[in-house]
C-alpha positions in Angstrom: -3.0 -53.7 5.0 -6.2 -52.4 2.8 -6.8 -50.8 4.8 -4.0 -48.8 5.7 -4.0 -48.4 2.2 -7.4 -46.9 1.5 -6.3 -44.1 4.8 -3.1 -43.2 3.7 -4.9 -42.5 0.2 -7.8 -40.7 1.8 -5.3 -38.6 4.1 -3.3 -37.5 1.3 -6.6 -36.3 -0.7 -7.5 -34.3 2.0 -4.2 -32.3 1.5 -3.7 -32.4 -2.1 -7.1 -31.5 -3.2 -7.2 -28.1 -0.9 -3.8 -27.1 -2.0 -4.2 -27.3 -5.0 -7.8 -25.3 -5.0 -6.9 -23.0 -2.8 -2.9 -22.4 -3.9 -1.8 -24.1 -6.9 -4.4 -23.3 -9.1 -4.9 -19.6 -7.9 -1.3 -19.3 -8.2 -1.2 -20.6 -11.9 -4.4 -18.3 -12.8 -3.1 -15.4 -11.3 1.5 -15.0 -11.7 0.8 -14.3 -15.6 -1.4 -11.4 -15.0 -0.7 -8.2 -16.7 -1.2 -4.4 -16.8 -4.9 -3.9 -18.2 -5.6 -0.9 -20.7 -8.3 1.6 -20.8 -10.3 1.5 -24.0 -12.2 4.3 -25.4 -15.7 4.0 -27.4 -15.6 2.6 -30.6 -18.7 5.2 -31.9 -21.6 3.4 -32.4 -20.4 0.0 -30.8 -22.7 0.6 -27.3 -19.6 -1.1 -25.9 -18.3 0.0 -22.1 -15.3 2.2 -22.7 -13.4 4.5 -19.8 -13.0 8.1 -19.4 -11.7 10.0 -22.2 -8.7 11.6 -19.3 -7.4 7.7 -19.4 -6.9 7.3 -23.0 -3.5 6.0 -23.7 -2.9 4.5 -19.9 -2.8 1.5 -18.2 -4.1 0.1 -15.0 -2.2 -0.1 -12.2 0.2 2.2 -13.1 4.2 1.2 -12.7 5.9 1.8 -9.6 7.9 5.5 -10.1 11.0 6.6 -8.4 12.6 4.7 -5.4 9.4 2.9 -4.8 10.7 -0.3 -5.6 13.4 -0.1 -2.8 11.0 1.3 -0.5 8.7 -1.6 -0.9 12.1 -4.2 0.1 12.7 -1.8 3.1 8.6 -2.1 4.3 9.2 -6.0 4.1 12.4 -6.0 5.6 11.7 -3.8 8.7 8.5 -6.0 9.9 5.8 -3.0 8.5 3.5 -6.0 7.2 3.3 -6.8 10.8 1.3 -4.3 12.0 -0.1 -2.5 8.8 -3.0 -3.7 6.4 -2.8 -2.0 2.8 -6.4 -3.5 1.8 -9.6 -1.9 1.7 -12.9 -4.7 2.2 -15.8 -4.5 0.2 -18.4 -2.8 2.5 -20.2 -6.3 3.1 -16.6 -7.0 4.8 -16.5 -4.3 7.0 -16.4 -0.3 7.3 -13.0 0.3 5.8 -14.6 1.7 2.3 -16.3 4.6 4.7 -13.8 5.2 7.5 -12.3 8.6 7.8 -8.7 8.5 6.8 -8.9 5.5 5.1 -8.9 7.3 1.5 -8.2 10.8 0.8 -8.1 13.6 3.7 -11.7 13.8 4.9 -10.8 16.0 8.3 -13.5 18.4 8.7 -15.5 16.9 5.7 -18.4 14.2 5.0 -17.3 10.9 4.7 -16.7 10.0 1.2 -16.2 6.3 0.1 -13.3 5.0 -0.7 -13.1 2.1 -3.5 -11.8 -1.4 -2.4 -8.8 -2.5 -3.0 -8.3 -5.6 -5.9 -5.7 -8.5 -7.1 -4.4 -5.9 -10.1 -3.5 -3.0 -7.0 -0.7 -5.5 -6.2 0.7 -6.2 -9.5 4.1 -4.1 -9.9 4.5 -6.0 -5.8 6.8 -8.8 -5.6 4.8 -9.4 -2.6 1.3 -8.8 -1.8 1.6 -6.3 1.3 -2.0 -7.1 2.5 -0.8 -7.3 6.0 -1.9 -9.4 9.3 -3.5 -7.8 11.3 -4.6 -3.9 11.9 -2.2 -2.8 15.1 -1.7 0.1 13.2 -3.9 2.0 10.5 -4.3 1.2 7.3 -1.7 2.1 4.5 -4.0 1.5 1.4 -3.9 5.3 0.6 -1.5 6.5 2.7 -0.2 8.6 0.6 -3.0 11.2 1.2 -2.6 11.2 4.8 1.2 12.7 4.4 0.4 14.8 1.4 3.1 17.5 1.6 3.8 16.7 5.3 7.1 14.6 4.4 8.6 16.1 7.5 6.1 15.5 9.7 6.0 11.4 7.7 10.3 11.4 9.2 9.8 12.6 12.6 7.0 9.5 13.0 9.4 6.9 11.8 12.1 8.3 14.1 9.9 9.1 17.1 6.8 8.2 16.7 5.7 9.4 20.4 6.8 12.7 19.6 4.2 13.1 17.0 1.3 11.1 18.5 1.8 10.4 22.4 -0.4 7.2 22.1 1.6 5.8 19.2 2.6 1.9 19.7 4.6 2.0 16.7 8.6 1.4 17.1 10.9 3.7 16.2 13.5 3.7 13.2 15.8 4.9 14.3 18.5 3.6 12.2 16.7 4.8 9.3 18.9 7.8 10.2 21.7 9.7 10.6 23.3 12.2 13.0 25.8 14.4 11.5 27.5 18.0 11.7 24.8 20.5 10.4 26.5 22.6 7.5 25.7 26.2 7.0 22.0 26.5 7.5 21.4 22.7 7.6 19.6 20.3 6.1 15.9 21.2 4.3 15.0 17.2 5.2 16.6 17.7 9.0 14.5 16.8 11.5 12.6 19.2 13.7 13.3 17.7 17.0 11.1 18.1 20.9 14.6 19.6 22.7 14.3 15.7 24.7 15.3 14.2 21.1 17.2 17.2 19.6 21.1 16.4 19.1 23.7 18.4 20.2 24.3 21.8 19.1 25.8 21.7 16.0 24.5 18.2 14.6 21.6 17.7 12.8 19.4 14.4 12.2 18.7 13.5 8.5 16.9 10.2 7.0 19.2 7.8 5.2 19.0 6.9 1.6 16.7 3.7 3.3 14.7 6.3 5.1 13.7 8.4 1.6 13.2 5.0 -0.6 10.7 3.9 2.3 9.1 7.4 2.6 8.9 7.0 -1.4 7.1 4.1 -1.3 4.9 4.7 1.7 3.6 8.2 0.0 3.0 6.7 -3.6 0.5 4.4 -1.7 -2.8 5.6 -3.3 -5.2 2.5 -4.8 -7.4 4.7 -5.7 -7.0 4.1 -9.9 -9.6 4.0 -11.8 -10.9 0.6 -13.0 -11.1 -0.5 -16.8 -14.3 -1.4 -17.5 -12.7 -4.6 -19.0 -12.6 -5.5 -15.1 -15.9 -3.9 -14.0 -18.0 -4.8 -16.6 -19.4 -0.9 -16.4 -22.0 0.1 -19.2 -21.2 3.1 -20.6 -22.8 6.3 -19.9 -25.9 7.3 -21.3 -26.0 10.5 -23.4 
C-alpha cells in the first residue's frame, strides 16, 4: 500500500513540477506585461537612454485599422499551420541574415534583422509563432508586400498564378465575384485568362480579405527596443 502511495506521489510530482515551471509560472509572469515607454536622457545622469526621435512613444505599438479582426481571420484560416512569425537569434539559426525575412533586400547585401522577443506579441490575443515553415516566415511580411496590395490579393486568391511553385492553398472564399460598374474597382484582381471571370464581372476582396491584408501587411517586427529591455549603454559623446 505504501509503495503504491509513494508511486502515485512521485508520478504526480513528475507532472506537477514541470507543468508549474514550464506553463503556470511563465504564464503568471507574462500575463500582466505592459507596453514600455522609451526614456530620454537625464542630463548628467549617465543612464542609458533611447533615441530622441522616439520621445513620447511606447513599445510595442498597438494595432491600427482592421488588423485586430485580421489577426482572428489569420488564425481561423490556418495560416499559422504553415507560416511562422519568429526571427530566431543567430545562435539558433540563420533567420536574422536570411534574405526576405526583414526589409526588402533584393539586389542588396544581406542586412541582419533583429530577432523577435516576447513584447512583440503583446497586442495579440494569441502569439502566432507558428508550428513549421512550410511557407516563408511572415514576421516582417509588411516589407515584402509594401506597395503591392493587388499582388498580395492575387496570391491569396490563386497562389500559383503568382508563384508557380507555391504549395499554398487558395482562399477564393474571401473574394467576391460581382458585376463590374463603370471602369471597375481599383481593388479588382488582374487575373490570367484561365482564372478571369466572364465579361462584365470582376473579382474583388471581401471585407475579411481586406482585414487579413491589414494584418499581414502590418507585420513589421523591427520596432526599436527600449533601453530598459536591452540594457544598452548610453552613446558616447
